[in-house]
N, C-alpha and C positions, 0 to 999 in steps of 0.2 A: 751784528752790525749795531752800532750805537747811533741813535738819531736824536737830535734835540727835541724835547717835548713840544715846544711851540710848533715845530714843523710837523711832527706826528699828529698833533691835534688839528692843525690847519688842513691836512690832507686825509684825515680819518685813518691813520695808520696805527695798528695795534700790535703789541708784542706777539710774535709768532707769524705775522704776515710774511708772505713770500714775495721775492722781487726777482726781476730779470735784469741782467747787466747787458747793456748795449754799447758797443764801441761806435762813437760818432765823431769822426775826424780824429782829433788828438785829445778827446775827452771821453769819459765814461758816463753814460746816463744810467741811472738806477730807476727802474719803472716797476710799480707794483704789478704782480702777476695778474693776469686777466681771469684766472679761474675763480670759482666760488670761494668765499671766505669761510674758513672753518673756525668757529669760536674756540678760544684757548681758555681752559679753566685757570683759576688762580693757583691751584696746585701745580699745574704744568708750567705756568710762568715762573713760579718760585723754583721749580726744578731746573729750568733753563737758566735762571739767574744764578743758582748755586753752581752749575757747571761752568758758566762764564767766569764767576768769581774764582773758582778753582784754577781755571786756565790762567787768569790774571796773576794769581799767587805764584804759579809755576814760572811764568815769564819773569816776575820780579825776582824770584830766587835765582833764575838763570842769568840775571843781569842783562836782559834784552836791551840792546843799544837804543837810546832815545827815551828810555823810561827812567823816571826819577825815583820810583819806589816810595813816594810820599803818600800813596793811596789816592782814592778818588775824591776825598773830601766829603763823603757821606757813607752811611752804613746800610746794611740790608734792611734793618728796621725802619729806616727812613724812606725806603724805596717808594712806597705808595703815598707818602705824605708830601713829597716834593711838589711844589707848584700850587699847593692848596693854600687858601688863606687861613690864617691862624686865629 
């Protein structure tokens, strides 16, 4: 799941955190799991990012409806520099 950095920072959400999905009326509420947080290493975060990037490339090749195929507007190298002052 992709979450805007500002929201992740505000609520202390880190890559690899788990969530519970709750149906509330006609909306879906996403709630962080109540279990203990397990730290995720940089290596594991990069592995997860690589898997997600591979899935995205497969969707773009398949021509998934609604996708423009123009990319994300950033690269893997920029992943940890986004949002930092320069």
